[in-house]
MARDO-275586 format. One record per residue (C-alpha): residue number from 1; residue in one letter; x, y, z. Coordinates in nm, 3 decimals, always signed. Layout:
(NUM 'A' (X Y Z))
...
% end
This chain:
(1 'M' (+1.497 +5.589 +6.166))
(2 'N' (+1.203 +5.585 +6.418))
(3 'S' (+1.256 +5.767 +6.745))
(4 'F' (+1.074 +5.822 +7.059))
(5 'R' (+0.904 +6.144 +7.138))
(6 'E' (+0.954 +6.264 +7.508))
(7 'G' (+0.755 +6.107 +7.767))
(8 'Q' (+0.698 +5.790 +7.932))
(9 'I' (+0.458 +5.497 +7.941))
(10 'Q' (+0.208 +5.526 +8.190))
(11 'E' (+0.146 +5.217 +8.345))
(12 'A' (+0.233 +5.083 +8.689))
(13 'G' (+0.217 +4.733 +8.889))
(14 'A' (+0.330 +4.388 +8.886))
(15 'Q' (+0.457 +4.201 +8.564))
(16 'Q' (+0.176 +4.120 +8.330))
(17 'P' (-0.004 +3.772 +8.363))
(18 'Y' (+0.095 +3.535 +8.080))
(19 'L' (-0.052 +3.491 +7.765))
(20 'R' (-0.214 +3.113 +7.743))
(21 'N' (-0.393 +3.029 +7.437))
(22 'V' (-0.066 +2.993 +7.229))
(23 'W' (+0.158 +2.685 +7.189))
(24 'Y' (+0.508 +2.719 +7.389))
(25 'A' (+0.806 +2.511 +7.286))
(26 'T' (+0.932 +2.325 +7.588))
(27 'A' (+1.187 +2.068 +7.478))
(28 'W' (+1.367 +1.949 +7.176))
(29 'S' (+1.245 +1.630 +7.013))
(30 'K' (+1.554 +1.463 +7.065))
(31 'D' (+1.561 +1.516 +7.453))
(32 'L' (+1.179 +1.337 +7.522))
(33 'T' (+1.230 +0.972 +7.551))
(34 'D' (+1.020 +0.693 +7.736))
(35 'A' (+1.176 +0.825 +8.055))
(36 'P' (+0.943 +1.108 +8.233))
(37 'L' (+1.094 +1.438 +8.176))
(38 'L' (+0.995 +1.738 +8.411))
(39 'K' (+0.916 +2.075 +8.280))
(40 'I' (+0.798 +2.413 +8.419))
(41 'I' (+0.574 +2.627 +8.221))
(42 'L' (+0.399 +2.940 +8.323))
(43 'E' (+0.459 +2.830 +8.679))
(44 'E' (+0.276 +2.495 +8.619))
(45 'E' (+0.487 +2.184 +8.702))
(46 'I' (+0.447 +1.931 +8.383))
(47 'V' (+0.570 +1.573 +8.312))
(48 'L' (+0.657 +1.478 +7.956))
(49 'Y' (+0.682 +1.132 +7.806))
(50 'R' (+0.674 +0.920 +7.491))
(51 'K' (+0.412 +0.662 +7.451))
(52 'K' (+0.510 +0.327 +7.300))
(53 'D' (+0.417 +0.456 +6.956))
(54 'G' (+0.655 +0.743 +7.004))
(55 'S' (+0.389 +1.016 +7.063))
(56 'P' (+0.436 +1.268 +7.335))
(57 'V' (+0.232 +1.277 +7.641))
(58 'A' (+0.199 +1.588 +7.857))
(59 'L' (+0.037 +1.564 +8.228))
(60 'G' (+0.024 +1.765 +8.530))
(61 'N' (+0.308 +1.657 +8.756))
(62 'R' (+0.122 +1.623 +9.094))
(63 'C' (-0.075 +1.308 +9.201))
(64 'P' (-0.407 +1.392 +9.342))
(65 'H' (-0.344 +1.126 +9.626))
(66 'R' (-0.076 +1.282 +9.848))
(67 'F' (+0.059 +1.536 +9.554))
(68 'A' (+0.356 +1.350 +9.504))
(69 'Q' (+0.576 +1.450 +9.203))
(70 'L' (+0.480 +1.222 +8.918))
(71 'H' (+0.808 +1.270 +8.681))
(72 'G' (+0.996 +1.056 +8.988))
(73 'G' (+0.795 +0.777 +8.859))
(74 'K' (+0.822 +0.537 +8.569))
(75 'I' (+0.623 +0.464 +8.253))
(76 'I' (+0.403 +0.136 +8.242))
(77 'G' (+0.305 +0.063 +7.895))
(78 'D' (+0.154 +0.411 +7.828))
(79 'N' (+0.088 +0.494 +8.196))
(80 'L' (+0.271 +0.728 +8.418))
(81 'Q' (+0.298 +0.559 +8.753))
(82 'C' (+0.314 +0.736 +9.069))
(83 'P' (+0.647 +0.679 +9.236))
(84 'Y' (+0.455 +0.701 +9.609))
(85 'H' (+0.169 +0.478 +9.593))
(86 'G' (+0.160 +0.340 +9.249))
(87 'L' (-0.133 +0.487 +9.108))
(88 'Q' (-0.100 +0.513 +8.732))
(89 'F' (-0.249 +0.773 +8.493))
(90 'G' (-0.318 +0.723 +8.136))
(91 'P' (-0.247 +0.972 +7.871))
(92 'S' (-0.564 +1.119 +7.920))
(93 'G' (-0.492 +1.193 +8.272))
(94 'N' (-0.730 +0.979 +8.415))
(95 'C' (-0.638 +0.709 +8.662))
(96 'A' (-0.609 +0.388 +8.487))
(97 'H' (-0.480 +0.164 +8.754))
(98 'N' (-0.526 +0.160 +9.138))
(99 'P' (-0.294 -0.115 +9.304))
(100 'H' (-0.506 -0.097 +9.615))
(101 'S' (-0.847 -0.143 +9.508))
(102 'E' (-1.052 -0.223 +9.182))
(103 'H' (-1.212 +0.116 +9.243))
(104 'R' (-1.051 +0.390 +9.054))
(105 'P' (-1.176 +0.752 +9.233))
(106 'A' (-1.331 +0.998 +9.003))
(107 'A' (-1.123 +1.261 +9.144))
(108 'A' (-0.820 +1.023 +9.067))
(109 'H' (-0.727 +1.275 +8.767))
(110 'V' (-0.437 +1.466 +8.657))
(111 'K' (-0.437 +1.746 +8.383))
(112 'S' (-0.380 +1.644 +8.045))
(113 'Y' (-0.216 +1.919 +7.814))
(114 'P' (-0.258 +1.964 +7.415))
(115 'I' (+0.083 +1.850 +7.304))
(116 'A' (+0.235 +1.866 +6.964))
(117 'E' (+0.558 +1.783 +6.793))
(118 'R' (+0.681 +2.011 +6.480))
(119 'H' (+1.020 +2.135 +6.349))
(120 'S' (+1.187 +1.890 +6.600))
(121 'L' (+1.042 +2.083 +6.899))
(122 'I' (+0.776 +1.956 +7.154))
(123 'W' (+0.500 +2.217 +7.200))
(124 'L' (+0.237 +2.256 +7.467))
(125 'W' (-0.081 +2.449 +7.470))
(126 'M' (-0.147 +2.630 +7.819))
(127 'G' (-0.480 +2.743 +7.735))
(128 'E' (-0.826 +2.623 +7.628))
(129 'S' (-0.770 +2.302 +7.470))
(130 'E' (-1.038 +2.332 +7.207))
(131 'R' (-0.853 +2.634 +7.054))
(132 'A' (-0.505 +2.418 +7.030))
(133 'L' (-0.471 +2.418 +6.667))
(134 'P' (-0.133 +2.273 +6.547))
(135 'D' (-0.127 +2.507 +6.248))
(136 'L' (-0.083 +2.801 +6.491))
(137 'I' (+0.269 +2.683 +6.564))
(138 'P' (+0.528 +2.920 +6.430))
(139 'D' (+0.689 +2.814 +6.126))
(140 'F' (+1.040 +2.709 +6.215))
(141 'S' (+1.064 +2.455 +5.916))
(142 'V' (+1.420 +2.555 +5.888))
(143 'L' (+1.525 +2.329 +6.178))
(144 'E' (+1.447 +2.007 +5.967))
(145 'D' (+1.541 +2.136 +5.602))
(146 'P' (+1.807 +1.889 +5.484))
(147 'G' (+1.981 +2.178 +5.308))
(148 'H' (+2.110 +2.300 +5.650))
(149 'S' (+2.326 +2.175 +5.940))
(150 'V' (+2.167 +2.268 +6.258))
(151 'V' (+2.294 +2.269 +6.614))
(152 'R' (+2.059 +2.307 +6.940))
(153 'G' (+2.097 +2.398 +7.282))
(154 'T' (+1.918 +2.482 +7.596))
(155 'L' (+1.984 +2.755 +7.851))
(156 'D' (+1.785 +2.838 +8.176))
(157 'L' (+1.787 +3.205 +8.237))
(158 'A' (+1.739 +3.386 +8.563))
(159 'A' (+1.566 +3.648 +8.389))
(160 'D' (+1.213 +3.729 +8.239))
(161 'Y' (+1.158 +3.607 +7.884))
(162 'Q' (+1.041 +3.958 +7.768))
(163 'L' (+1.412 +4.064 +7.886))
(164 'Y' (+1.523 +3.822 +7.618))
(165 'N' (+1.277 +3.936 +7.369))
(166 'D' (+1.417 +4.322 +7.417))
(167 'N' (+1.769 +4.169 +7.401))
(168 'L' (+1.745 +4.008 +7.033))
(169 'L' (+1.508 +4.280 +6.909))
(170 'D' (+1.771 +4.535 +6.970))
(171 'L' (+2.123 +4.451 +6.860))
(172 'S' (+2.279 +4.786 +6.976))
(173 'H' (+2.410 +4.597 +7.253))
(174 'S' (+2.623 +4.355 +7.030))
(175 'E' (+2.907 +4.595 +6.999))
(176 'F' (+2.963 +4.619 +7.388))
(177 'V' (+2.861 +4.282 +7.469))
(178 'H' (+2.964 +4.106 +7.194))
(179 'P' (+3.292 +4.254 +7.081))
(180 'A' (+3.431 +3.952 +6.896))
(181 'L' (+3.159 +3.953 +6.654))
(182 'L' (+3.174 +4.317 +6.538))
(183 'E' (+3.402 +4.585 +6.427))
(184 'E' (+3.401 +4.868 +6.673))
(185 'G' (+3.176 +5.125 +6.549))
(186 'N' (+2.943 +4.904 +6.365))
(187 'L' (+2.645 +5.071 +6.522))
(188 'D' (+2.735 +5.405 +6.386))
(189 'R' (+2.755 +5.245 +6.023))
(190 'S' (+2.465 +5.042 +6.019))
(191 'V' (+2.119 +5.142 +5.918))
(192 'T' (+1.804 +4.965 +6.109))
(193 'K' (+1.430 +4.954 +5.996))
(194 'V' (+1.128 +4.828 +6.222))
(195 'E' (+0.819 +4.705 +6.061))
(196 'V' (+0.493 +4.574 +6.224))
(197 'K' (+0.277 +4.345 +6.016))
(198 'G' (-0.032 +4.208 +6.207))
(199 'A' (+0.096 +4.083 +6.545))
(200 'T' (+0.468 +4.028 +6.422))
(201 'V' (+0.752 +4.272 +6.453))
(202 'H' (+1.009 +4.268 +6.197))
(203 'F' (+1.368 +4.403 +6.287))
(204 'I' (+1.612 +4.494 +6.014))
(205 'R' (+1.965 +4.583 +6.030))
(206 'D' (+2.200 +4.647 +5.767))
(207 'S' (+2.588 +4.676 +5.787))
(208 'E' (+2.717 +4.744 +5.435))
(209 'K' (+3.107 +4.750 +5.322))
(210 'E' (+3.226 +4.607 +5.673))
(211 'P' (+3.534 +4.396 +5.676))
(212 'A' (+3.492 +4.038 +5.746))
(213 'T' (+3.719 +4.051 +6.081))
(214 'G' (+3.477 +3.965 +6.352))
(215 'T' (+3.435 +3.590 +6.470))
(216 'F' (+3.070 +3.568 +6.285))
(217 'Q' (+3.174 +3.721 +5.971))
(218 'R' (+3.488 +3.496 +5.916))
(219 'L' (+3.245 +3.202 +5.999))
(220 'I' (+3.020 +3.288 +5.718))
(221 'C' (+3.237 +3.443 +5.462))
(222 'E' (+3.523 +3.174 +5.516))
(223 'G' (+3.243 +2.934 +5.450))
(224 'M' (+3.179 +3.045 +5.115))
(225 'G' (+3.554 +3.052 +5.034))
(226 'G' (+3.658 +3.433 +5.137))
(227 'K' (+3.915 +3.541 +5.405))
(228 'A' (+3.935 +3.776 +5.699))
(229 'G' (+3.930 +4.123 +5.553))
(230 'D' (+3.709 +4.058 +5.287))
(231 'I' (+3.442 +4.353 +5.253))
(232 'V' (+3.092 +4.213 +5.298))
(233 'H' (+2.723 +4.345 +5.339))
(234 'T' (+2.565 +4.167 +5.632))
(235 'R' (+2.179 +4.182 +5.693))
(236 'H' (+2.004 +4.080 +6.022))
(237 'H' (+1.654 +3.998 +5.986))
(238 'I' (+1.477 +3.921 +6.318))
(239 'R' (+1.117 +3.815 +6.318))
(240 'W' (+0.920 +3.822 +6.645))
(241 'D' (+0.578 +3.662 +6.722))
(242 'A' (+0.426 +3.624 +7.069))
(243 'P' (+0.496 +3.556 +7.322))
(244 'S' (+0.848 +3.490 +7.248))
(245 'N' (+0.911 +3.312 +6.926))
(246 'L' (+1.224 +3.479 +6.722))
(247 'Y' (+1.352 +3.374 +6.406))
(248 'A' (+1.687 +3.533 +6.310))
(249 'E' (+1.821 +3.535 +5.946))
(250 'I' (+2.194 +3.661 +5.906))
(251 'T' (+2.244 +3.703 +5.559))
(252 'Q' (+2.613 +3.759 +5.398))
(253 'F' (+2.657 +3.915 +5.060))
(254 'W' (+2.986 +3.891 +4.942))
(255 'Q' (+3.110 +3.963 +4.598))
(256 'D' (+2.867 +3.749 +4.368))
(257 'K' (+2.767 +3.509 +4.652))
(258 'K' (+2.530 +3.493 +4.936))
(259 'S' (+2.553 +3.279 +5.279))
(260 'V' (+2.257 +3.247 +5.530))
(261 'F' (+2.309 +3.183 +5.904))
(262 'T' (+1.962 +3.134 +6.069))
(263 'N' (+1.899 +3.142 +6.454))
(264 'V' (+1.566 +3.039 +6.608))
(265 'H' (+1.534 +3.126 +6.972))
(266 'V' (+1.213 +3.040 +7.203))
(267 'A' (+1.234 +3.181 +7.539))
(268 'T' (+0.949 +3.016 +7.752))
(269 'P' (+0.879 +3.135 +8.092))
(270 'T' (+0.913 +2.889 +8.347))
(271 'R' (+0.856 +3.112 +8.698))
(272 'R' (+0.806 +3.461 +8.734))
(273 'G' (+1.155 +3.623 +8.633))
(274 'A' (+1.290 +3.293 +8.505))
(275 'C' (+1.272 +3.117 +8.146))
(276 'Q' (+1.410 +2.836 +7.944))
(277 'L' (+1.578 +2.953 +7.621))
(278 'L' (+1.565 +2.666 +7.339))
(279 'W' (+1.830 +2.800 +7.069))
(280 'S' (+1.958 +2.681 +6.761))
(281 'A' (+2.173 +2.781 +6.481))
(282 'A' (+2.129 +2.674 +6.119))
(283 'R' (+2.381 +2.743 +5.810))
(284 'T' (+2.354 +2.652 +5.455))
(285 'F' (+2.747 +2.600 +5.394))
(286 'R' (+2.987 +2.331 +5.502))
(287 'I' (+2.682 +2.134 +5.662))
(288 'D' (+2.876 +1.828 +5.667))
(289 'D' (+3.165 +1.971 +5.886))
(290 'A' (+3.122 +1.833 +6.227))
(291 'K' (+3.430 +2.017 +6.347))
(292 'L' (+3.230 +2.353 +6.253))
(293 'D' (+2.902 +2.211 +6.444))
(294 'E' (+3.138 +2.205 +6.749))
(295 'F' (+3.257 +2.547 +6.683))
(296 'V' (+2.931 +2.708 +6.609))
(297 'F' (+2.774 +2.520 +6.952))
(298 'V' (+3.058 +2.645 +7.178))
(299 'G' (+3.057 +2.988 +7.037))
(300 'M' (+2.672 +3.021 +7.048))
(301 'S' (+2.698 +2.869 +7.394))
(302 'R' (+2.961 +3.145 +7.518))
(303 'V' (+2.749 +3.436 +7.326))
(304 'L' (+2.413 +3.335 +7.495))
(305 'G' (+2.536 +3.226 +7.841))
(306 'K' (+2.856 +3.410 +7.920))
(307 'E' (+2.780 +3.737 +7.753))
(308 'D' (+2.395 +3.809 +7.695))
(309 'A' (+2.293 +3.618 +8.019))
(310 'P' (+2.477 +3.842 +8.287))
(311 'P' (+2.323 +4.168 +8.207))
(312 'M' (+1.966 +4.033 +8.169))
(313 'E' (+1.973 +3.851 +8.480))
(314 'S' (+2.153 +4.170 +8.666))
(315 'Q' (+1.828 +4.360 +8.505))
(316 'Q' (+1.608 +4.088 +8.653))
(317 'T' (+1.741 +4.153 +9.013))
(318 'Y' (+1.641 +4.502 +9.013))
(319 'I' (+1.299 +4.438 +8.819))
(320 'G' (+1.161 +4.174 +9.035))
(321 'N' (+0.803 +4.098 +8.975))
(322 'R' (+0.727 +4.460 +8.823))
(323 'D' (+0.701 +4.518 +8.431))
(324 'L' (+1.012 +4.707 +8.300))
(325 'L' (+0.824 +4.963 +8.152))
(326 'S' (+0.639 +5.065 +8.452))
(327 'L' (+0.977 +5.152 +8.607))
(328 'K' (+0.967 +5.436 +8.343))
(329 'P' (+1.320 +5.364 +8.169))
(330 'I' (+1.457 +5.612 +7.942))
(331 'L' (+1.394 +5.525 +7.592))
(332 'L' (+1.649 +5.515 +7.295))
(333 'P' (+1.590 +5.497 +6.932))
(334 'T' (+1.727 +5.159 +6.959))
(335 'D' (+1.403 +5.080 +7.165))
(336 'V' (+1.154 +5.123 +6.896))
(337 'A' (+1.109 +4.720 +6.815))
(338 'P' (+1.145 +4.595 +7.188))
(339 'V' (+0.869 +4.829 +7.297))
(340 'K' (+0.639 +4.735 +6.990))
(341 'A' (+0.675 +4.381 +7.109))
(342 'R' (+0.603 +4.479 +7.441))
(343 'R' (+0.279 +4.663 +7.338))
(344 'I' (+0.137 +4.408 +7.107))
(345 'L' (+0.211 +4.113 +7.381))
(346 'A' (+0.034 +4.319 +7.642))
(347 'K' (-0.277 +4.383 +7.418))
(348 'L' (-0.302 +4.019 +7.336))
(349 'I' (-0.314 +3.921 +7.729))
(350 'E' (-0.557 +4.211 +7.768))
(351 'E' (-0.789 +4.066 +7.484))
(352 'E' (-0.764 +3.728 +7.612))
(353 'G' (-0.850 +3.814 +7.964))
(354 'A' (-1.183 +4.011 +7.836))
(355 'R' (-1.327 +3.711 +7.647))
(356 'P' (-1.615 +3.581 +7.779))
(357 'G' (-1.547 +3.266 +7.988))
(358 'S' (-1.183 +3.311 +7.984))
(359 'S' (-0.986 +3.216 +8.328))
(360 'T' (-0.705 +3.468 +8.216))
(361 'P' (-0.728 +3.765 +8.463))
(362 'R' (-0.765 +4.107 +8.312))
(363 'S' (-0.460 +4.308 +8.262))
(364 'T' (-0.366 +4.688 +8.221))
(365 'V' (-0.258 +4.750 +7.858))
(366 'L' (+0.029 +4.973 +7.802))
(367 'S' (-0.053 +5.290 +7.687))
(368 'E' (+0.046 +5.421 +7.357))
(369 'H' (+0.372 +5.589 +7.324))
(370 'S' (+0.402 +5.820 +7.010))
(371 'T' (+0.670 +5.739 +6.784))
(372 'Q' (+0.779 +5.989 +6.481))
% end
């Protein structure tokens, strides 16, 4: 197993700025209608809605007249009407109608954001629009695979999105935070591996010859016809891509069978020290079982909202606007994957800010921290 040598990351100052030239998931497709929907991404207020043909639109949320919030207005045709004085803005952001005059001032314009709908998610591009290529959206096609049953949820967290990256890339907390999911001592009996391929971090954890007594193990094993107490081999494989796109496969090998439980987690920064988590759980067994869907939804909601959230939000109250690693926390062998992800993200932000013509401020890249 990789471990950290003595020493600390030498970096100080406030939280890193955001990575902008990347797609951010902001809503589930099912939640976007022809009614205005307010979202906050990277501290920017954005209003979303669908046009008459069903395609999504994303506009800045403040009217340039008196700065009223546009999400309180209504949709007229394909236009968004300001609730205060009735100016209408089209999907391009230009003023499409001025009820007070035939003249439409050139400055009567709101920002229009590149937007895409893919894998049952609504994605926004927060950087340079000419770089917004839909092919850069992460592959979460499992969410639309007819061979899976998928449950979805949304959770607002009073914690920085990188704390959520840390949480999912270091499963050593599971035995203590989620006791219903694992047998006591599972951490000591598991083998972990961390791989970096390009800008992607892979965390792999194998637990062999474990009794299927935890809630998670029973869910999968019983779905394949097993029973509590059966011995299984469980593999967690978590893939992280910047800034906070996490794809987790939990594969259970039992006798001559295999079952897969897949989670997609996207933690989108809203304001400093806060994020919106879009989470999902897809399974390959009992896919037409509505009662099992409800069981999974309730269980995931509890695990994320009642068990994972409190320690992350408690961390955030102490960290504030500082970067976690600038506080020089002690580092354990289980911190390898989270720290590698933080390094990669910091480097991407640094490179983006250094590009000629970039509006993103430069940041201080975390210095390398040796591993062995």
